[in-house]
N, C-alpha and C positions, 0 to 999 in steps of 0.2 A: 109742761105747757110753756110755749114761748111767749115773750112779751111783745106788745105792739111797739111801734116807734114812739108813740105818745107816752106809753108807760115807762119806757126806757128814759125818755127825756125827763119825766117827772121824778124818776129815781135819781138822775144826775142833779136835778135842781135841789132835791132834798139833801144830797151829799154836799153840794156847794154851800147851802145854808149852814150845815153843820160845820163846815171847814172855815167859814167866815170868822174873822177875828171877833172875840167876845165884845159885847157892847149892848146897847139897848135893843130889845127884841124888834119892835116895829116903830122905829123913829120916823116921824113925819118928814124929816129932812132927807132920810134915805129914800123914802117913797118919791119925794120931789126929784131927787137926783136921778133915780131910776127912770122917771118919766122924761127928764131932760136928756138923758143919754139915749133913750129909745128914739126920741125925736131928732136929736142932732145926728145920730148915725143911721137913722132910718132902719133900725133893727127889726121892727115888726115886719117890714117888707121882706126881710131876709129870714124871718122865723127864728130870730135869736132872742133868748131870754136873758134878762138882766137881773142880777141879785146884788144888792148893795147893803153893806153893813158898816156904819161909821165912816163912810166915804171910800171904803175899799170895795171894788167892783169885780164881779165875776160874770163873764159872758159865756153862755152855754148854747150850743146848737150845732148846725151843720151848714157849710157853704160848699160851692162847687170847686173853688180853687184857693191856693195859698195866698194869693194876692188879696182876695176878698177878706180872708181871715185877718191878715195884717192890717188892712185898711180900716176894718171895723174896730179893731183894738185901738188903733191910733186915734180914730175919731172919738171913741169913748174916753180916752185919756185926756183929751183937750177940754172936756167939759169942766167948768169951774167947780171946785169942791171935790173932785176926784183925787184921792190920795194915791191910788194905784189900781192896775187892772190885771186880773188873772184871766187869760184868754183860753177858755176850754172849748173853743169852737173847733170842730173836727171837719176834715175835708171829706166830702161824699165821694164814694167810689162808684159813680154811675157808669 
């Protein structure tokens, strides 16, 4: 049985959370930082998921071109409180 795109994305999100540096499980500061990054980089409009643990950010999703991937990662890294960004955004092959 093949997985839907949503199921594949949820699997990637789960793996990203496991790979995040050890720290508090659900820190309110991480939740606040995730919201600030989503807003600053308009990630919801691009369908990009943000996972933050201890200020370390992982971006997960798909975009149509490499320039968008780079720009979204750069915008996320500018948000105060971000220690680093792992950009796991993939380029769609439409």
